[in-house]
C-alpha positions in Angstrom: 141.9 25.5 -29.7 144.8 27.3 -31.3 146.7 29.5 -28.8 149.3 32.1 -29.7 152.5 30.5 -31.0 150.7 27.2 -31.6 151.4 27.0 -35.4 154.0 24.2 -35.1 151.5 22.1 -33.1 148.8 22.7 -35.8 151.4 21.8 -38.5 152.1 18.6 -36.6 148.4 17.8 -36.6 148.2 18.3 -40.3 151.1 15.9 -40.8 149.4 13.3 -38.6 146.2 13.7 -40.5 148.0 13.2 -43.8 149.6 10.0 -42.5 146.2 8.8 -41.2 144.4 9.6 -44.5 147.2 7.9 -46.6 146.5 4.7 -44.7 142.7 4.9 -45.4 141.4 2.8 -48.3 139.8 4.5 -51.3 141.8 7.8 -51.3 144.7 8.3 -53.6 148.0 9.8 -52.3 147.5 12.7 -54.7 144.1 13.5 -53.5 145.3 13.2 -49.9 148.2 15.5 -50.5 145.9 18.1 -52.1 143.5 17.9 -49.2 146.3 18.2 -46.6 147.8 21.2 -48.5 144.4 22.9 -48.5 144.1 22.4 -44.8 147.7 23.7 -44.1 147.1 26.8 -46.3 144.0 27.6 -44.3 145.7 27.0 -41.0 143.1 24.6 -40.0 142.4 24.1 -36.3 142.2 20.8 -34.4 138.5 20.9 -34.6 138.6 21.2 -38.4 140.9 18.2 -38.6 138.4 16.2 -36.6 135.6 17.5 -38.8 137.3 16.0 -41.8 137.9 12.7 -40.1 134.3 12.5 -38.8 132.9 13.2 -42.2 135.1 10.4 -43.6 133.8 8.1 -40.8 130.2 9.0 -41.7 130.6 8.3 -45.4 132.8 5.2 -45.0 131.7 2.6 -47.6 132.4 -0.5 -45.6 133.6 -1.8 -42.3 137.3 -1.9 -43.3 137.2 1.8 -44.2 135.1 2.6 -41.2 137.5 0.9 -38.8 140.5 2.6 -40.4 138.9 6.1 -39.9 137.8 5.2 -36.4 141.4 4.2 -35.6 142.7 7.5 -37.1 140.3 9.5 -34.8 141.3 7.5 -31.8 145.0 8.2 -32.6 144.3 11.9 -33.1 142.6 12.1 -29.7 145.7 10.8 -28.1 147.8 13.7 -29.4 147.9 16.4 -26.9 150.4 18.7 -28.7 152.8 18.4 -25.7 155.6 15.8 -25.7 155.6 15.6 -21.9 151.9 15.0 -21.7 152.1 12.5 -24.5 154.8 10.6 -22.6 152.7 10.5 -19.5 149.8 9.2 -21.5 151.9 6.5 -23.0 153.2 5.4 -19.6 149.6 5.4 -18.3 148.5 3.3 -21.3 151.3 0.9 -20.8 150.3 0.5 -17.2 146.7 0.0 -18.2 147.6 -2.8 -20.6 149.7 -4.4 -17.9 146.6 -4.1 -15.6 148.6 -2.1 -13.1 145.7 0.2 -12.4 147.3 2.1 -9.5 150.2 3.1 -11.7 147.9 3.9 -14.6 145.7 6.1 -12.4 148.8 8.0 -11.2 149.8 8.9 -14.8 146.4 9.7 -16.0 145.8 11.9 -12.9 149.0 13.7 -13.7 147.8 14.3 -17.2 144.5 15.7 -16.0 146.2 18.0 -13.5 148.9 19.3 -15.9 146.6 19.5 -19.0 143.0 19.9 -17.9 141.9 20.9 -21.4 143.1 17.6 -22.9 140.0 15.4 -23.2 141.7 12.0 -23.5 143.3 12.3 -20.1 139.9 12.5 -18.5 138.6 9.7 -20.6 141.4 7.4 -19.7 141.1 8.3 -16.0 137.4 7.5 -16.2 138.3 4.0 -17.5 140.4 3.4 -14.3 137.6 4.7 -12.1 135.2 2.3 -13.8 137.6 -0.6 -13.4 137.9 0.2 -9.7 134.1 0.5 -9.5 134.2 4.1 -8.5 131.2 4.9 -10.7 130.6 8.5 -9.4 134.2 9.5 -10.3 133.9 7.7 -13.6 130.8 9.7 -14.4 132.4 13.0 -13.5 135.4 12.3 -15.7 133.2 11.1 -18.6 131.1 14.3 -18.3 134.3 16.4 -18.5 135.5 14.4 -21.5 132.3 15.2 -23.3 132.5 18.8 -22.4 135.9 19.0 -24.1 135.1 16.6 -27.0 131.3 16.3 -27.5 131.8 13.8 -30.3 133.8 11.4 -28.2 131.9 8.2 -29.1 134.1 6.1 -26.8 133.2 8.2 -23.8 129.5 8.1 -24.9 129.6 4.3 -25.2 131.4 4.2 -21.8 128.6 6.4 -20.4 126.1 3.9 -21.8 127.8 0.9 -20.1 128.0 2.8 -16.8 124.4 3.9 -16.8 123.2 0.4 -17.8 125.1 -1.1 -14.8 123.5 1.6 -12.6 120.0 0.6 -13.8 119.3 3.7 -15.9 118.3 1.9 -19.1 116.8 5.0 -20.7 119.9 7.0 -20.1 122.1 4.1 -21.4 120.0 3.8 -24.5 120.3 7.5 -25.3 124.1 7.4 -24.8 124.5 4.4 -27.0 122.4 6.0 -29.7 124.4 9.2 -29.6 127.6 7.2 -29.8 126.3 5.1 -32.8 125.2 8.3 -34.6 128.7 9.6 -34.4 130.3 6.3 -35.3 128.2 3.9 -37.3 130.9 1.3 -37.0 130.9 1.3 -33.2 131.7 -2.2 -31.9 128.7 -3.9 -30.4 126.6 -0.7 -30.9 123.5 -2.4 -32.3 123.9 -5.4 -29.9 123.7 -3.1 -26.9 120.9 -0.9 -28.2 118.4 -3.7 -29.3 117.7 -5.2 -25.8 117.6 -1.8 -24.2 115.2 -0.6 -26.8 112.8 -3.5 -26.1 113.0 -2.8 -22.3 112.6 1.0 -22.6 110.3 1.4 -25.6 108.7 -2.1 -25.9 108.0 -3.8 -29.2 105.7 -1.2 -30.6 102.5 -1.9 -32.4 
């Protein structure tokens, strides 16, 4: 969502998208530059940037390209548009990688409080709740993530894992399918769906 005075943020997003696209296989620097220029000229919003990346993810020709686009989307999700929020996110991610979950929760909680419209803060805090086996809080944060970013395939996959552990196989299957529809290269997507499909829908005729 572009607020008044947000043009520098949108410009930064365009630059990040340009960098992401330059790193993707199968797209020449000239074509990338033209695409980015068209977007800048039209003052594209954050949503339009994601639209472009998701279309590229959908049409990726192989796993290498699919993984590259997937990584670009994940990197874009981490960009809040605020240097202070990005710093808190990075500190939280560092703590998460160090398995210091109390410290990670502190930082992600700060992100959620200070920037409640930033989906990735909710998503990362949901991860901490899940690790702590606080499933009800994890579900709430995943739901909020998906309200803000309905195409968040990581949150949908996380929802599937959570529902599967809670015994809701039908709900888990639906969540995995929604995630895989958004990201055909989702890791372990088919492997998670197949056994649930047998349990929920049977083998068919």
